[in-house]
Steps between C-alpha positions, in 0.01 A plus 500: 500500500128548555298552185162666538262730320479857621124451490532269803620778726253752360227248581635445851516873567142538383378208714676624813354846451152356462538274808625784720221721371246231584646450847484871572139503388295189549537134407810322369614383158603144594540376142747780414671447834576135422629574151710799594672355804567156356666676204701739716611213723633302201663792323654635821666164550634497142630857520661450841266749667523320829349773717191527277473120489520474877251777553247328275570170671439654843167634391399163356605318815293741707202445276527123517562494873191709567269248331640196327162411354507804271829414325572217257759409233399428139777395259758655731313835518370627831138617502341686790123489478427778748727728692558347843671802655377849572481717183713769660769241577478375141528857373813548708656187350419602143629852536818361655545255211469786246749716690755216531449391137566851370805537721655171387422560131700826511816293526422293189539627143253370244575525129211478256543294183338674201226287349680479165795339679309270732540196276878509549444427872271208428683174588315335209654734243673298225422167669252385236727470199809345349747700711376349824456156347856480373707742702316591824808659655492772237139575593615557857750753364235659278275540803776668696546737209123558487481585868789745468317663208177522698690658793664758273848346527564508126876449501464197729233368263747514211766316698261209565400500134864479394534178700207357303645628171835341565341165576312493168793646301708215636239258363524669160880490504498129584264430212730683262814338634660834590643603837292724724659807649276677754711816464393544137229362275615642171664179384163316510330763290794513261498119465127503424538781247787323329303176463189677377698699240640190338371409157210260516686209339783541753269453800463158657161329508499525879559874486229552236241334723614698805556835331151644581565432869845655494371798304251571780776451758722750319215753498451440872871546573502826305195620694662408834827670404304814415355516848804377695782741578781281616685790659222529758628179649827673588412869537309568820372829365323341207135411564218334314165677474154340522459503122831310466392231749155466343655460154753243621235296684310467173788421265679261739178308568452469123862392446489246783177353371641462148802313634306283749258391227789382278790398722 
């Protein structure tokens, strides 16, 4: 998938308009020409716009063939110092590129990521903390959930988050010495509640030192249970809304961090 800023194509459109305007008047904008067409050539390749790519390539070949002394490569970028072909011929090429580019782009759907969700598409999201250091596979799953959230696929986001939740709940169950059942988490919360409600003198020394951690875990589990409707996993008509996915991203990241820091 190609990632780019919409500003790039606005800039290209502006440059092409200025170049064509200059060619129809007098003089040429060679600096803008180099920038615009090197960018279009690269992005056309990435997007699979083969006709646009080939049209740009034909124009470049014609330029270079007309006068090789006016073209040179710098860091893999082609620069043409002066236009070596007739301005009318260059104008034809540029108008053709725009026509072909617009035609090919009609067959591709672009979806804009709102700026407040952009961080969930950043491959560096959650890679600078304890989750990535200890359990990097769960960060991969978090990032899948984040991308689903950014794309507006909120129910899919929850499904990925549940995979993360089950991994860390299993860690908690192991630390407590209780079996883990992915079909229901109530027994973990009930076990924690039972241990916490014991009288102080009946609690083991090990439990007393770990109780603050398990208290936070219990709070996290309750928060996750509040946002997770298990029936949605089985009822195709049940959906999660954006507020649900946003809430679950927050609480499950918090829960996972608590567990990863301790276990």
